[in-house]
N, C-alpha and C positions, 0 to 999 in steps of 0.2 A: 520178566524174570530178573533176579538183581544177581550180580557178580561182586565179587571182593577184587578190587584192584590192586596194584604194586605198592601203594599206600596205606592199604588196609581199610578203604573206605568201600562201602557198598555203592554200586552203580547199576544203573539200567543199561541194557544193551545199545539204545540210542545215544545216551550218554558217553557210554565208552568209546564211540567212534569221535565223539566230539572231543573229549579228553585226548585221545591218541592225535587228533589233528592239533590240539593246543599245544601239546609235548613238542611236535616237530616244529613249531613256530619258535622254540626257543633256541634253535641253532644260532651260534654266533658267527658275524661275519666280519671279515677284515676290510678296513677300509682300501679304496683302490690306490691310494698313494698315502706316505707318511705325512700328515699335517705339522707336526711338531717341528721340524726344522723351519719351516717358515713362520711359525709362532716365534720360536727363540730367536731368530734374525730380526725380526720386528721388535721385539722387545729391546734387543741390544743396539737397536738402531742402525743394522747394517742391511736393512730390509731394501732390496732393490724396488725400484717402483713397479707396481705391476701394470699390465697393460689391460686399459680398458676397453672393452669392445666396441667396435665402430657401429652406430645405428645401421641396422638393416634396412633394404629397401622399403619395407612397411613402414618404418617410422619415417622414413623421407617423404612419403606419399603422405603421410598424416600433418606435416607441419604447415604446408599452405593452407590446408583445411582448417588448423587451428588458428592461423592468423586471420582468416577471414571470419571466423567466428567470434574472436575476440573483437575485431572492428565492428562487427554488427552489434555486438554486446555494447559497446561504447557507444556507438550511435543511439541505441536503443535508451541508454540510459539518460545521456544528453537530452533528448528529446522528450522524455518524460518528466526531466527536472527543470526544464526552461521554466523561467518565470510567466506567469499568466500576465497578458496586457489587458489593464481594464478599458482603454481606449479604443476597444473595437467597433464594429458597426451597432451590435445589439445594444452596447451601453450607450452610445450616442442616440440611437433610438428611444430607449427608455427615458434618457434626460430629457429630450424634445418633447416626448409625451408628457412628463412630469409638468414641464415649464407649460404647455399649452393646456393642461388641466387646470393648473393655478390661475392663468389667465381667465378661463371661462369661469371658475369660481368665484373669482373676484368680481366678474362681471354679472353673474348671477346675484352675489351680494348687493352690489349697488342697486340692482333692479328692485330687490326686497326692502332694501333700505329707504326707498323712495316711499313705498306705501306703508312701511311698519312706522309704528311711533318710537320715539326716541329712547323709551326705557327698555326697548328689547335688546339693545346692545350692552346693558348693565349685568346682563345675566352671567353668573360666573361660571356656569357649565359651558357657555360658547365661548367664553375665553381659554378655559381648559383645553377646548377643542382646537382653538387656534394655536395654543402653545405646542399642542401634540403635532400639529400639521407642520409647524416651524421646525420642530426636532426631526420629524421626518424627511423634510426637504434638505436638512443639513446632512444627514446620515446619506440620502441618494447622492450628494456632492462627494461624501467620503468614499461610498462604493456604489459608481453609477450602474453597475452591471446586477444589482439586486433587483430582480423582479417582484419580490414579495413586498418590498418597501412600496413600490408603485401602485400596488393592491391595497396597502393599507392606508396609503395617502388617498385614494379615491373612496375608501369607505369612511375616512374622516372628514372629508369633504362633503360626501353625500349626508352624513349624520348632521354635520353642522347646518348644512342648507335646510334639511327637515326640520330641524328645532328651530332656526331663526323663521320659516315658514308658520310653525305652530305657534310661536311667540307674536308673529305679526297678525295673525287671525284672531287672536283672542282680545 
């Protein structure tokens, strides 16, 4: 059912209760104290310093925890950003393994060279593999912790020995 309210609008009975509640919300309230004298004094420069509230007990309990959290954060950041040291045990192990592999490779080449004709060493593919092995050894000196370089050196030596053996047998 529709009714006509004070403003001349047609409303339903449920809407009428809502409109009545909205009209009651329009009641003006006066502030608890007049704010203008403090504002005027502040503008004029006569403002007295306002008293800042002293931190309560709750904030005093939080301060030690905040300091502890800050210290932990600083220690964690320092630990994460420390420079890495390439001279650790793993890097030394990789360096020693590369040196041992080079000695074994050179020994195997000498054995094959005794039984191979002299024309084998003139092959440009073998010289290319020797150059690659030298580059890998230099890279290992720059970054002794690079395990993938050791694997690459092993494959290069194996390929060089295989090609040398094939050339020696033909």
